[in-house]
mmCIF file of the N, C-alpha and C atoms, coordinates in Angstrom:
data_MODEL
# 
_entry.id   MODEL 
# 
loop_
_atom_site.group_PDB 
_atom_site.id 
_atom_site.type_symbol 
_atom_site.label_atom_id 
_atom_site.label_alt_id 
_atom_site.label_comp_id 
_atom_site.label_asym_id 
_atom_site.label_entity_id 
_atom_site.label_seq_id 
_atom_site.pdbx_PDB_ins_code 
_atom_site.Cartn_x 
_atom_site.Cartn_y 
_atom_site.Cartn_z 
_atom_site.occupancy 
_atom_site.B_iso_or_equiv 
_atom_site.pdbx_formal_charge 
_atom_site.auth_seq_id 
_atom_site.auth_comp_id 
_atom_site.auth_asym_id 
_atom_site.auth_atom_id 
_atom_site.pdbx_PDB_model_num 
ATOM 1   N N  . MET A 1 1  ? 99.899  78.120 119.256 1.00 0.00 ? 1  MET A N  1 
ATOM 2   C CA . MET A 1 1  ? 100.694 78.309 118.314 1.00 0.00 ? 1  MET A CA 1 
ATOM 3   C C  . MET A 1 1  ? 102.194 78.319 118.809 1.00 0.00 ? 1  MET A C  1 
ATOM 4   N N  . SER A 1 2  ? 103.070 77.930 118.359 1.00 0.00 ? 2  SER A N  1 
ATOM 5   C CA . SER A 1 2  ? 104.703 78.023 118.757 1.00 0.00 ? 2  SER A CA 1 
ATOM 6   C C  . SER A 1 2  ? 105.351 79.313 118.471 1.00 0.00 ? 2  SER A C  1 
ATOM 7   N N  . GLU A 1 3  ? 106.198 79.366 119.328 1.00 0.00 ? 3  GLU A N  1 
ATOM 8   C CA . GLU A 1 3  ? 107.151 80.616 119.211 1.00 0.00 ? 3  GLU A CA 1 
ATOM 9   C C  . GLU A 1 3  ? 108.160 80.443 118.226 1.00 0.00 ? 3  GLU A C  1 
ATOM 10  N N  . PRO A 1 4  ? 108.500 81.544 117.610 1.00 0.00 ? 4  PRO A N  1 
ATOM 11  C CA . PRO A 1 4  ? 109.163 81.374 116.431 1.00 0.00 ? 4  PRO A CA 1 
ATOM 12  C C  . PRO A 1 4  ? 110.456 81.335 117.181 1.00 0.00 ? 4  PRO A C  1 
ATOM 13  N N  . GLU A 1 5  ? 111.743 80.588 116.175 1.00 0.00 ? 5  GLU A N  1 
ATOM 14  C CA . GLU A 1 5  ? 113.072 80.221 116.467 1.00 0.00 ? 5  GLU A CA 1 
ATOM 15  C C  . GLU A 1 5  ? 113.811 81.569 116.843 1.00 0.00 ? 5  GLU A C  1 
ATOM 16  N N  . THR A 1 6  ? 113.473 82.531 115.795 1.00 0.00 ? 6  THR A N  1 
ATOM 17  C CA . THR A 1 6  ? 114.162 83.887 115.727 1.00 0.00 ? 6  THR A CA 1 
ATOM 18  C C  . THR A 1 6  ? 113.505 84.768 116.631 1.00 0.00 ? 6  THR A C  1 
ATOM 19  N N  . ALA A 1 7  ? 114.197 85.825 116.908 1.00 0.00 ? 7  ALA A N  1 
ATOM 20  C CA . ALA A 1 7  ? 113.842 86.929 117.912 1.00 0.00 ? 7  ALA A CA 1 
ATOM 21  C C  . ALA A 1 7  ? 114.048 88.377 117.184 1.00 0.00 ? 7  ALA A C  1 
ATOM 22  N N  . GLY A 1 8  ? 113.910 89.389 118.088 1.00 0.00 ? 8  GLY A N  1 
ATOM 23  C CA . GLY A 1 8  ? 114.230 90.537 117.682 1.00 0.00 ? 8  GLY A CA 1 
ATOM 24  C C  . GLY A 1 8  ? 115.484 90.987 118.135 1.00 0.00 ? 8  GLY A C  1 
ATOM 25  N N  . GLU A 1 9  ? 116.085 91.676 117.571 1.00 0.00 ? 9  GLU A N  1 
ATOM 26  C CA . GLU A 1 9  ? 117.548 92.266 117.558 1.00 0.00 ? 9  GLU A CA 1 
ATOM 27  C C  . GLU A 1 9  ? 117.938 92.341 119.362 1.00 0.00 ? 9  GLU A C  1 
ATOM 28  N N  . GLY A 1 10 ? 117.299 92.550 120.160 1.00 0.00 ? 10 GLY A N  1 
ATOM 29  C CA . GLY A 1 10 ? 117.642 92.701 121.465 1.00 0.00 ? 10 GLY A CA 1 
ATOM 30  C C  . GLY A 1 10 ? 117.184 91.607 122.105 1.00 0.00 ? 10 GLY A C  1 
ATOM 31  N N  . GLU A 1 11 ? 116.553 90.427 121.411 1.00 0.00 ? 11 GLU A N  1 
ATOM 32  C CA . GLU A 1 11 ? 116.334 89.124 122.325 1.00 0.00 ? 11 GLU A CA 1 
ATOM 33  C C  . GLU A 1 11 ? 116.840 88.141 122.230 1.00 0.00 ? 11 GLU A C  1 
ATOM 34  N N  . LEU A 1 12 ? 116.834 87.170 122.891 1.00 0.00 ? 12 LEU A N  1 
ATOM 35  C CA . LEU A 1 12 ? 117.369 85.618 122.427 1.00 0.00 ? 12 LEU A CA 1 
ATOM 36  C C  . LEU A 1 12 ? 116.067 84.843 121.614 1.00 0.00 ? 12 LEU A C  1 
ATOM 37  N N  . SER A 1 13 ? 116.752 84.081 120.798 1.00 0.00 ? 13 SER A N  1 
ATOM 38  C CA . SER A 1 13 ? 115.717 83.198 119.866 1.00 0.00 ? 13 SER A CA 1 
ATOM 39  C C  . SER A 1 13 ? 115.603 82.081 121.003 1.00 0.00 ? 13 SER A C  1 
ATOM 40  N N  . ALA A 1 14 ? 114.094 81.530 120.730 1.00 0.00 ? 14 ALA A N  1 
ATOM 41  C CA . ALA A 1 14 ? 113.479 80.384 121.676 1.00 0.00 ? 14 ALA A CA 1 
ATOM 42  C C  . ALA A 1 14 ? 114.799 79.401 121.917 1.00 0.00 ? 14 ALA A C  1 
ATOM 43  N N  . ARG A 1 15 ? 115.324 79.039 120.818 1.00 0.00 ? 15 ARG A N  1 
ATOM 44  C CA . ARG A 1 15 ? 116.163 77.922 120.666 1.00 0.00 ? 15 ARG A CA 1 
ATOM 45  C C  . ARG A 1 15 ? 117.570 78.316 121.781 1.00 0.00 ? 15 ARG A C  1 
ATOM 46  N N  . ASP A 1 16 ? 118.064 79.657 121.424 1.00 0.00 ? 16 ASP A N  1 
ATOM 47  C CA . ASP A 1 16 ? 118.918 80.154 122.367 1.00 0.00 ? 16 ASP A CA 1 
ATOM 48  C C  . ASP A 1 16 ? 118.599 79.951 123.921 1.00 0.00 ? 16 ASP A C  1 
ATOM 49  N N  . ARG A 1 17 ? 117.141 80.577 124.339 1.00 0.00 ? 17 ARG A N  1 
ATOM 50  C CA . ARG A 1 17 ? 116.527 80.205 125.698 1.00 0.00 ? 17 ARG A CA 1 
ATOM 51  C C  . ARG A 1 17 ? 116.643 78.869 126.104 1.00 0.00 ? 17 ARG A C  1 
ATOM 52  N N  . ALA A 1 18 ? 116.510 77.851 125.104 1.00 0.00 ? 18 ALA A N  1 
ATOM 53  C CA . ALA A 1 18 ? 116.402 76.499 125.845 1.00 0.00 ? 18 ALA A CA 1 
ATOM 54  C C  . ALA A 1 18 ? 117.793 75.879 125.697 1.00 0.00 ? 18 ALA A C  1 
ATOM 55  N N  . VAL A 1 19 ? 118.616 76.455 124.955 1.00 0.00 ? 19 VAL A N  1 
ATOM 56  C CA . VAL A 1 19 ? 120.046 76.132 125.466 1.00 0.00 ? 19 VAL A CA 1 
ATOM 57  C C  . VAL A 1 19 ? 120.517 76.650 126.517 1.00 0.00 ? 19 VAL A C  1 
ATOM 58  N N  . LEU A 1 20 ? 120.071 77.761 126.869 1.00 0.00 ? 20 LEU A N  1 
ATOM 59  C CA . LEU A 1 20 ? 120.604 78.381 128.289 1.00 0.00 ? 20 LEU A CA 1 
ATOM 60  C C  . LEU A 1 20 ? 119.656 77.553 129.549 1.00 0.00 ? 20 LEU A C  1 
ATOM 61  N N  . GLU A 1 21 ? 118.406 77.042 129.122 1.00 0.00 ? 21 GLU A N  1 
ATOM 62  C CA . GLU A 1 21 ? 117.585 76.630 130.144 1.00 0.00 ? 21 GLU A CA 1 
ATOM 63  C C  . GLU A 1 21 ? 118.183 75.277 130.424 1.00 0.00 ? 21 GLU A C  1 
ATOM 64  N N  . ILE A 1 22 ? 118.587 74.126 129.629 1.00 0.00 ? 22 ILE A N  1 
ATOM 65  C CA . ILE A 1 22 ? 119.465 73.223 129.629 1.00 0.00 ? 22 ILE A CA 1 
ATOM 66  C C  . ILE A 1 22 ? 120.981 73.154 130.357 1.00 0.00 ? 22 ILE A C  1 
ATOM 67  N N  . ALA A 1 23 ? 121.278 74.275 130.129 1.00 0.00 ? 23 ALA A N  1 
ATOM 68  C CA . ALA A 1 23 ? 123.085 74.467 130.688 1.00 0.00 ? 23 ALA A CA 1 
ATOM 69  C C  . ALA A 1 23 ? 122.476 75.103 132.248 1.00 0.00 ? 23 ALA A C  1 
ATOM 70  N N  . ALA A 1 24 ? 121.401 75.630 132.484 1.00 0.00 ? 24 ALA A N  1 
ATOM 71  C CA . ALA A 1 24 ? 121.021 76.205 133.967 1.00 0.00 ? 24 ALA A CA 1 
ATOM 72  C C  . ALA A 1 24 ? 121.068 74.773 134.740 1.00 0.00 ? 24 ALA A C  1 
ATOM 73  N N  . ARG A 1 25 ? 120.611 73.552 134.176 1.00 0.00 ? 25 ARG A N  1 
ATOM 74  C CA . ARG A 1 25 ? 120.273 72.593 134.868 1.00 0.00 ? 25 ARG A CA 1 
ATOM 75  C C  . ARG A 1 25 ? 120.981 71.627 135.466 1.00 0.00 ? 25 ARG A C  1 
ATOM 76  N N  . THR A 1 26 ? 121.123 70.993 136.775 1.00 0.00 ? 26 THR A N  1 
ATOM 77  C CA . THR A 1 26 ? 122.005 70.213 137.313 1.00 0.00 ? 26 THR A CA 1 
ATOM 78  C C  . THR A 1 26 ? 121.885 68.831 136.953 1.00 0.00 ? 26 THR A C  1 
ATOM 79  N N  . TRP A 1 27 ? 123.129 68.219 136.293 1.00 0.00 ? 27 TRP A N  1 
ATOM 80  C CA . TRP A 1 27 ? 122.477 66.816 135.419 1.00 0.00 ? 27 TRP A CA 1 
ATOM 81  C C  . TRP A 1 27 ? 123.483 65.658 136.496 1.00 0.00 ? 27 TRP A C  1 
ATOM 82  N N  . THR A 1 28 ? 123.203 64.474 136.361 1.00 0.00 ? 28 THR A N  1 
ATOM 83  C CA . THR A 1 28 ? 123.677 63.239 136.965 1.00 0.00 ? 28 THR A CA 1 
ATOM 84  C C  . THR A 1 28 ? 124.666 63.006 136.237 1.00 0.00 ? 28 THR A C  1 
ATOM 85  N N  . GLY A 1 29 ? 124.980 63.332 135.192 1.00 0.00 ? 29 GLY A N  1 
ATOM 86  C CA . GLY A 1 29 ? 125.871 62.852 134.085 1.00 0.00 ? 29 GLY A CA 1 
ATOM 87  C C  . GLY A 1 29 ? 125.545 63.176 132.788 1.00 0.00 ? 29 GLY A C  1 
ATOM 88  N N  . PRO A 1 30 ? 126.567 62.735 131.806 1.00 0.00 ? 30 PRO A N  1 
ATOM 89  C CA . PRO A 1 30 ? 126.405 63.373 130.622 1.00 0.00 ? 30 PRO A CA 1 
ATOM 90  C C  . PRO A 1 30 ? 125.060 62.823 129.823 1.00 0.00 ? 30 PRO A C  1 
ATOM 91  N N  . GLY A 1 31 ? 125.165 61.764 130.097 1.00 0.00 ? 31 GLY A N  1 
ATOM 92  C CA . GLY A 1 31 ? 123.698 60.654 129.450 1.00 0.00 ? 31 GLY A CA 1 
ATOM 93  C C  . GLY A 1 31 ? 122.285 61.462 129.331 1.00 0.00 ? 31 GLY A C  1 
ATOM 94  N N  . PRO A 1 32 ? 121.735 61.748 130.657 1.00 0.00 ? 32 PRO A N  1 
ATOM 95  C CA . PRO A 1 32 ? 120.696 62.741 130.920 1.00 0.00 ? 32 PRO A CA 1 
ATOM 96  C C  . PRO A 1 32 ? 120.896 64.180 129.926 1.00 0.00 ? 32 PRO A C  1 
ATOM 97  N N  . ARG A 1 33 ? 121.829 64.708 130.006 1.00 0.00 ? 33 ARG A N  1 
ATOM 98  C CA . ARG A 1 33 ? 121.935 65.973 129.482 1.00 0.00 ? 33 ARG A CA 1 
ATOM 99  C C  . ARG A 1 33 ? 121.687 65.777 127.698 1.00 0.00 ? 33 ARG A C  1 
ATOM 100 N N  . GLU A 1 34 ? 122.469 64.699 127.454 1.00 0.00 ? 34 GLU A N  1 
ATOM 101 C CA . GLU A 1 34 ? 122.643 64.531 125.924 1.00 0.00 ? 34 GLU A CA 1 
ATOM 102 C C  . GLU A 1 34 ? 121.094 63.987 125.288 1.00 0.00 ? 34 GLU A C  1 
ATOM 103 N N  . ARG A 1 35 ? 120.487 63.530 126.127 1.00 0.00 ? 35 ARG A N  1 
ATOM 104 C CA . ARG A 1 35 ? 119.101 63.003 125.630 1.00 0.00 ? 35 ARG A CA 1 
ATOM 105 C C  . ARG A 1 35 ? 118.396 64.162 125.563 1.00 0.00 ? 35 ARG A C  1 
ATOM 106 N N  . ALA A 1 36 ? 118.599 64.896 126.592 1.00 0.00 ? 36 ALA A N  1 
ATOM 107 C CA . ALA A 1 36 ? 117.786 66.323 126.613 1.00 0.00 ? 36 ALA A CA 1 
ATOM 108 C C  . ALA A 1 36 ? 118.128 66.965 125.248 1.00 0.00 ? 36 ALA A C  1 
ATOM 109 N N  . VAL A 1 37 ? 119.301 67.302 125.146 1.00 0.00 ? 37 VAL A N  1 
ATOM 110 C CA . VAL A 1 37 ? 119.378 68.003 123.971 1.00 0.00 ? 37 VAL A CA 1 
ATOM 111 C C  . VAL A 1 37 ? 119.068 67.427 122.616 1.00 0.00 ? 37 VAL A C  1 
ATOM 112 N N  . ARG A 1 38 ? 119.348 66.237 122.453 1.00 0.00 ? 38 ARG A N  1 
ATOM 113 C CA . ARG A 1 38 ? 118.768 65.401 121.251 1.00 0.00 ? 38 ARG A CA 1 
ATOM 114 C C  . ARG A 1 38 ? 117.066 65.644 121.236 1.00 0.00 ? 38 ARG A C  1 
ATOM 115 N N  . GLU A 1 39 ? 116.652 65.248 122.163 1.00 0.00 ? 39 GLU A N  1 
ATOM 116 C CA . GLU A 1 39 ? 115.132 65.078 122.154 1.00 0.00 ? 39 GLU A CA 1 
ATOM 117 C C  . GLU A 1 39 ? 114.185 66.698 122.101 1.00 0.00 ? 39 GLU A C  1 
ATOM 118 N N  . ARG A 1 40 ? 114.849 67.594 122.944 1.00 0.00 ? 40 ARG A N  1 
ATOM 119 C CA . ARG A 1 40 ? 114.120 69.009 123.074 1.00 0.00 ? 40 ARG A CA 1 
ATOM 120 C C  . ARG A 1 40 ? 114.844 69.697 121.794 1.00 0.00 ? 40 ARG A C  1 
ATOM 121 N N  . LEU A 1 41 ? 116.072 69.834 121.388 1.00 0.00 ? 41 LEU A N  1 
ATOM 122 C CA . LEU A 1 41 ? 116.747 70.803 120.597 1.00 0.00 ? 41 LEU A CA 1 
ATOM 123 C C  . LEU A 1 41 ? 116.861 70.144 119.185 1.00 0.00 ? 41 LEU A C  1 
ATOM 124 N N  . GLY A 1 42 ? 116.840 69.017 119.150 1.00 0.00 ? 42 GLY A N  1 
ATOM 125 C CA . GLY A 1 42 ? 116.995 68.152 117.874 1.00 0.00 ? 42 GLY A CA 1 
ATOM 126 C C  . GLY A 1 42 ? 118.398 68.538 117.216 1.00 0.00 ? 42 GLY A C  1 
ATOM 127 N N  . ILE A 1 43 ? 119.526 68.554 118.195 1.00 0.00 ? 43 ILE A N  1 
ATOM 128 C CA . ILE A 1 43 ? 121.030 68.757 117.631 1.00 0.00 ? 43 ILE A CA 1 
ATOM 129 C C  . ILE A 1 43 ? 121.846 67.724 118.578 1.00 0.00 ? 43 ILE A C  1 
ATOM 130 N N  . SER A 1 44 ? 123.138 67.641 117.897 1.00 0.00 ? 44 SER A N  1 
ATOM 131 C CA . SER A 1 44 ? 124.063 66.765 118.536 1.00 0.00 ? 44 SER A CA 1 
ATOM 132 C C  . SER A 1 44 ? 124.428 67.464 119.887 1.00 0.00 ? 44 SER A C  1 
ATOM 133 N N  . PRO A 1 45 ? 124.948 66.596 120.859 1.00 0.00 ? 45 PRO A N  1 
ATOM 134 C CA . PRO A 1 45 ? 125.800 67.279 121.813 1.00 0.00 ? 45 PRO A CA 1 
ATOM 135 C C  . PRO A 1 45 ? 126.935 68.283 121.169 1.00 0.00 ? 45 PRO A C  1 
ATOM 136 N N  . THR A 1 46 ? 127.526 67.893 120.238 1.00 0.00 ? 46 THR A N  1 
ATOM 137 C CA . THR A 1 46 ? 128.369 68.877 119.998 1.00 0.00 ? 46 THR A CA 1 
ATOM 138 C C  . THR A 1 46 ? 128.187 70.318 119.332 1.00 0.00 ? 46 THR A C  1 
ATOM 139 N N  . ALA A 1 47 ? 127.200 69.954 118.798 1.00 0.00 ? 47 ALA A N  1 
ATOM 140 C CA . ALA A 1 47 ? 126.219 71.346 118.112 1.00 0.00 ? 47 ALA A CA 1 
ATOM 141 C C  . ALA A 1 47 ? 126.015 72.054 119.377 1.00 0.00 ? 47 ALA A C  1 
ATOM 142 N N  . TYR A 1 48 ? 125.353 71.606 120.415 1.00 0.00 ? 48 TYR A N  1 
ATOM 143 C CA . TYR A 1 48 ? 124.807 71.945 121.678 1.00 0.00 ? 48 TYR A CA 1 
ATOM 144 C C  . TYR A 1 48 ? 125.819 72.930 122.441 1.00 0.00 ? 48 TYR A C  1 
ATOM 145 N N  . PHE A 1 49 ? 127.080 72.326 122.653 1.00 0.00 ? 49 PHE A N  1 
ATOM 146 C CA . PHE A 1 49 ? 128.060 73.189 123.122 1.00 0.00 ? 49 PHE A CA 1 
ATOM 147 C C  . PHE A 1 49 ? 128.789 74.196 122.265 1.00 0.00 ? 49 PHE A C  1 
ATOM 148 N N  . GLN A 1 50 ? 128.657 74.034 121.208 1.00 0.00 ? 50 GLN A N  1 
ATOM 149 C CA . GLN A 1 50 ? 129.237 75.190 120.185 1.00 0.00 ? 50 GLN A CA 1 
ATOM 150 C C  . GLN A 1 50 ? 128.355 76.226 120.269 1.00 0.00 ? 50 GLN A C  1 
ATOM 151 N N  . GLN A 1 51 ? 126.975 76.008 120.290 1.00 0.00 ? 51 GLN A N  1 
ATOM 152 C CA . GLN A 1 51 ? 126.044 77.056 120.334 1.00 0.00 ? 51 GLN A CA 1 
ATOM 153 C C  . GLN A 1 51 ? 125.881 77.565 121.767 1.00 0.00 ? 51 GLN A C  1 
ATOM 154 N N  . LEU A 1 52 ? 126.247 76.890 122.828 1.00 0.00 ? 52 LEU A N  1 
ATOM 155 C CA . LEU A 1 52 ? 126.227 77.386 124.393 1.00 0.00 ? 52 LEU A CA 1 
ATOM 156 C C  . LEU A 1 52 ? 127.326 78.085 124.473 1.00 0.00 ? 52 LEU A C  1 
ATOM 157 N N  . ASN A 1 53 ? 128.722 77.738 123.917 1.00 0.00 ? 53 ASN A N  1 
ATOM 158 C CA . ASN A 1 53 ? 129.961 78.657 124.090 1.00 0.00 ? 53 ASN A CA 1 
ATOM 159 C C  . ASN A 1 53 ? 129.794 79.768 123.427 1.00 0.00 ? 53 ASN A C  1 
ATOM 160 N N  . ALA A 1 54 ? 129.187 80.073 122.349 1.00 0.00 ? 54 ALA A N  1 
ATOM 161 C CA . ALA A 1 54 ? 128.817 81.186 121.477 1.00 0.00 ? 54 ALA A CA 1 
ATOM 162 C C  . ALA A 1 54 ? 127.734 82.175 122.419 1.00 0.00 ? 54 ALA A C  1 
ATOM 163 N N  . LEU A 1 55 ? 126.930 81.176 123.114 1.00 0.00 ? 55 LEU A N  1 
ATOM 164 C CA . LEU A 1 55 ? 125.993 82.200 123.690 1.00 0.00 ? 55 LEU A CA 1 
ATOM 165 C C  . LEU A 1 55 ? 126.801 83.149 125.088 1.00 0.00 ? 55 LEU A C  1 
ATOM 166 N N  . LEU A 1 56 ? 128.021 82.384 125.619 1.00 0.00 ? 56 LEU A N  1 
ATOM 167 C CA . LEU A 1 56 ? 128.521 82.820 126.645 1.00 0.00 ? 56 LEU A CA 1 
ATOM 168 C C  . LEU A 1 56 ? 128.961 84.065 126.320 1.00 0.00 ? 56 LEU A C  1 
ATOM 169 N N  . ASP A 1 57 ? 129.459 84.679 125.018 1.00 0.00 ? 57 ASP A N  1 
ATOM 170 C CA . ASP A 1 57 ? 129.804 85.652 124.745 1.00 0.00 ? 57 ASP A CA 1 
ATOM 171 C C  . ASP A 1 57 ? 128.807 86.749 124.210 1.00 0.00 ? 57 ASP A C  1 
ATOM 172 N N  . ASP A 1 58 ? 127.520 86.324 124.115 1.00 0.00 ? 58 ASP A N  1 
ATOM 173 C CA . ASP A 1 58 ? 126.400 87.232 123.644 1.00 0.00 ? 58 ASP A CA 1 
ATOM 174 C C  . ASP A 1 58 ? 125.771 88.050 124.968 1.00 0.00 ? 58 ASP A C  1 
ATOM 175 N N  . PRO A 1 59 ? 125.713 89.303 124.630 1.00 0.00 ? 59 PRO A N  1 
ATOM 176 C CA . PRO A 1 59 ? 125.299 90.214 125.977 1.00 0.00 ? 59 PRO A CA 1 
ATOM 177 C C  . PRO A 1 59 ? 123.930 89.889 126.131 1.00 0.00 ? 59 PRO A C  1 
ATOM 178 N N  . ARG A 1 60 ? 123.133 89.319 125.071 1.00 0.00 ? 60 ARG A N  1 
ATOM 179 C CA . ARG A 1 60 ? 121.782 89.314 125.535 1.00 0.00 ? 60 ARG A CA 1 
ATOM 180 C C  . ARG A 1 60 ? 121.434 87.970 126.296 1.00 0.00 ? 60 ARG A C  1 
ATOM 181 N N  . ALA A 1 61 ? 122.238 86.901 126.005 1.00 0.00 ? 61 ALA A N  1 
ATOM 182 C CA . ALA A 1 61 ? 122.293 85.889 127.214 1.00 0.00 ? 61 ALA A CA 1 
ATOM 183 C C  . ALA A 1 61 ? 122.873 86.335 128.372 1.00 0.00 ? 61 ALA A C  1 
ATOM 184 N N  . LEU A 1 62 ? 123.613 87.116 128.706 1.00 0.00 ? 62 LEU A N  1 
ATOM 185 C CA . LEU A 1 62 ? 123.934 87.773 130.097 1.00 0.00 ? 62 LEU A CA 1 
ATOM 186 C C  . LEU A 1 62 ? 122.602 88.075 130.625 1.00 0.00 ? 62 LEU A C  1 
ATOM 187 N N  . ARG A 1 63 ? 122.056 89.213 129.903 1.00 0.00 ? 63 ARG A N  1 
ATOM 188 C CA . ARG A 1 63 ? 120.910 89.889 130.276 1.00 0.00 ? 63 ARG A CA 1 
ATOM 189 C C  . ARG A 1 63 ? 119.902 88.901 130.559 1.00 0.00 ? 63 ARG A C  1 
ATOM 190 N N  . HIS A 1 64 ? 120.028 87.753 129.799 1.00 0.00 ? 64 HIS A N  1 
ATOM 191 C CA . HIS A 1 64 ? 118.696 86.654 130.039 1.00 0.00 ? 64 HIS A CA 1 
ATOM 192 C C  . HIS A 1 64 ? 118.588 85.603 131.555 1.00 0.00 ? 64 HIS A C  1 
ATOM 193 N N  . ASP A 1 65 ? 120.093 85.362 131.492 1.00 0.00 ? 65 ASP A N  1 
ATOM 194 C CA . ASP A 1 65 ? 120.559 84.733 132.761 1.00 0.00 ? 65 ASP A CA 1 
ATOM 195 C C  . ASP A 1 65 ? 121.948 84.706 133.131 1.00 0.00 ? 65 ASP A C  1 
ATOM 196 N N  . PRO A 1 66 ? 121.792 85.860 133.965 1.00 0.00 ? 66 PRO A N  1 
ATOM 197 C CA . PRO A 1 66 ? 123.165 86.296 134.123 1.00 0.00 ? 66 PRO A CA 1 
ATOM 198 C C  . PRO A 1 66 ? 123.962 85.299 135.246 1.00 0.00 ? 66 PRO A C  1 
ATOM 199 N N  . VAL A 1 67 ? 123.203 84.489 136.045 1.00 0.00 ? 67 VAL A N  1 
ATOM 200 C CA . VAL A 1 67 ? 123.403 83.643 136.959 1.00 0.00 ? 67 VAL A CA 1 
ATOM 201 C C  . VAL A 1 67 ? 124.270 82.265 136.295 1.00 0.00 ? 67 VAL A C  1 
ATOM 202 N N  . THR A 1 68 ? 123.520 81.861 135.023 1.00 0.00 ? 68 THR A N  1 
ATOM 203 C CA . THR A 1 68 ? 123.768 80.618 134.430 1.00 0.00 ? 68 THR A CA 1 
ATOM 204 C C  . THR A 1 68 ? 125.239 81.143 133.474 1.00 0.00 ? 68 THR A C  1 
ATOM 205 N N  . VAL A 1 69 ? 125.153 82.620 132.793 1.00 0.00 ? 69 VAL A N  1 
ATOM 206 C CA . VAL A 1 69 ? 126.054 83.062 131.774 1.00 0.00 ? 69 VAL A CA 1 
ATOM 207 C C  . VAL A 1 69 ? 127.306 83.073 132.923 1.00 0.00 ? 69 VAL A C  1 
ATOM 208 N N  . ASN A 1 70 ? 127.092 83.744 133.975 1.00 0.00 ? 70 ASN A N  1 
ATOM 209 C CA . ASN A 1 70 ? 128.615 84.057 134.693 1.00 0.00 ? 70 ASN A CA 1 
ATOM 210 C C  . ASN A 1 70 ? 129.113 82.607 135.308 1.00 0.00 ? 70 ASN A C  1 
ATOM 211 N N  . ARG A 1 71 ? 128.450 81.872 135.645 1.00 0.00 ? 71 ARG A N  1 
ATOM 212 C CA . ARG A 1 71 ? 128.934 80.475 136.506 1.00 0.00 ? 71 ARG A CA 1 
ATOM 213 C C  . ARG A 1 71 ? 129.511 79.523 135.207 1.00 0.00 ? 71 ARG A C  1 
ATOM 214 N N  . LEU A 1 72 ? 128.873 79.767 133.842 1.00 0.00 ? 72 LEU A N  1 
ATOM 215 C CA . LEU A 1 72 ? 129.718 79.148 133.086 1.00 0.00 ? 72 LEU A CA 1 
ATOM 216 C C  . LEU A 1 72 ? 130.751 79.725 132.287 1.00 0.00 ? 72 LEU A C  1 
ATOM 217 N N  . ARG A 1 73 ? 130.713 81.138 132.252 1.00 0.00 ? 73 ARG A N  1 
ATOM 218 C CA . ARG A 1 73 ? 132.031 81.771 131.779 1.00 0.00 ? 73 ARG A CA 1 
ATOM 219 C C  . ARG A 1 73 ? 133.203 81.433 132.887 1.00 0.00 ? 73 ARG A C  1 
ATOM 220 N N  . ALA A 1 74 ? 132.906 81.511 134.253 1.00 0.00 ? 74 ALA A N  1 
ATOM 221 C CA . ALA A 1 74 ? 133.878 81.010 135.176 1.00 0.00 ? 74 ALA A CA 1 
ATOM 222 C C  . ALA A 1 74 ? 134.709 79.961 135.177 1.00 0.00 ? 74 ALA A C  1 
ATOM 223 N N  . ALA A 1 75 ? 133.494 78.841 134.667 1.00 0.00 ? 75 ALA A N  1 
ATOM 224 C CA . ALA A 1 75 ? 133.966 77.517 134.285 1.00 0.00 ? 75 ALA A CA 1 
ATOM 225 C C  . ALA A 1 75 ? 134.858 77.337 132.874 1.00 0.00 ? 75 ALA A C  1 
ATOM 226 N N  . ARG A 1 76 ? 134.631 78.155 131.893 1.00 0.00 ? 76 ARG A N  1 
ATOM 227 C CA . ARG A 1 76 ? 135.201 78.074 131.143 1.00 0.00 ? 76 ARG A CA 1 
ATOM 228 C C  . ARG A 1 76 ? 136.600 78.692 131.160 1.00 0.00 ? 76 ARG A C  1 
ATOM 229 N N  . ALA A 1 77 ? 136.840 79.848 131.965 1.00 0.00 ? 77 ALA A N  1 
ATOM 230 C CA . ALA A 1 77 ? 137.831 80.653 131.984 1.00 0.00 ? 77 ALA A CA 1 
ATOM 231 C C  . ALA A 1 77 ? 138.806 79.650 132.899 1.00 0.00 ? 77 ALA A C  1 
ATOM 232 N N  . GLN A 1 78 ? 138.310 78.725 133.709 1.00 0.00 ? 78 GLN A N  1 
ATOM 233 C CA . GLN A 1 78 ? 139.349 77.959 134.997 1.00 0.00 ? 78 GLN A CA 1 
ATOM 234 C C  . GLN A 1 78 ? 139.637 76.722 133.756 1.00 0.00 ? 78 GLN A C  1 
ATOM 235 N N  . HIS A 1 79 ? 139.138 76.472 133.008 1.00 0.00 ? 79 HIS A N  1 
ATOM 236 C CA . HIS A 1 79 ? 139.397 75.041 132.139 1.00 0.00 ? 79 HIS A CA 1 
ATOM 237 C C  . HIS A 1 79 ? 140.254 75.703 131.308 1.00 0.00 ? 79 HIS A C  1 
ATOM 238 N N  . ARG A 1 80 ? 140.245 76.774 130.540 1.00 0.00 ? 80 ARG A N  1 
ATOM 239 C CA . ARG A 1 80 ? 141.134 77.379 129.740 1.00 0.00 ? 80 ARG A CA 1 
ATOM 240 C C  . ARG A 1 80 ? 142.512 77.893 130.569 1.00 0.00 ? 80 ARG A C  1 
ATOM 241 N N  . ALA A 1 81 ? 142.542 78.345 131.614 1.00 0.00 ? 81 ALA A N  1 
ATOM 242 C CA . ALA A 1 81 ? 143.833 78.561 132.560 1.00 0.00 ? 81 ALA A CA 1 
ATOM 243 C C  . ALA A 1 81 ? 144.610 77.297 132.986 1.00 0.00 ? 81 ALA A C  1 
ATOM 244 N N  . SER A 1 82 ? 143.865 76.301 133.244 1.00 0.00 ? 82 SER A N  1 
ATOM 245 C CA . SER A 1 82 ? 144.242 74.861 133.602 1.00 0.00 ? 82 SER A CA 1 
ATOM 246 C C  . SER A 1 82 ? 144.973 74.252 132.359 1.00 0.00 ? 82 SER A C  1 
ATOM 247 N N  . ARG A 1 83 ? 145.064 74.497 131.293 1.00 0.00 ? 83 ARG A N  1 
ATOM 248 C CA . ARG A 1 83 ? 145.373 73.978 130.070 1.00 0.00 ? 83 ARG A CA 1 
ATOM 249 C C  . ARG A 1 83 ? 147.159 74.247 129.767 1.00 0.00 ? 83 ARG A C  1 
# 
């Protein structure tokens, strides 16, 4: 039996956890990551990055994977500061 896409109020959905798992990996370039996003999540890379960006502001994501969320928040802040 597969896990539902939605979760309780205090938990991330299976899809949100999968987005964070992909974000946590080290990729050799954009191609393999884009392929993983399409195959595993069934969404476009643009939709993936939109969902990931929203997750970075979600306290549940921070509780689930603080290392990845804090690393990506720092990278996002650095990118925004360099504009």
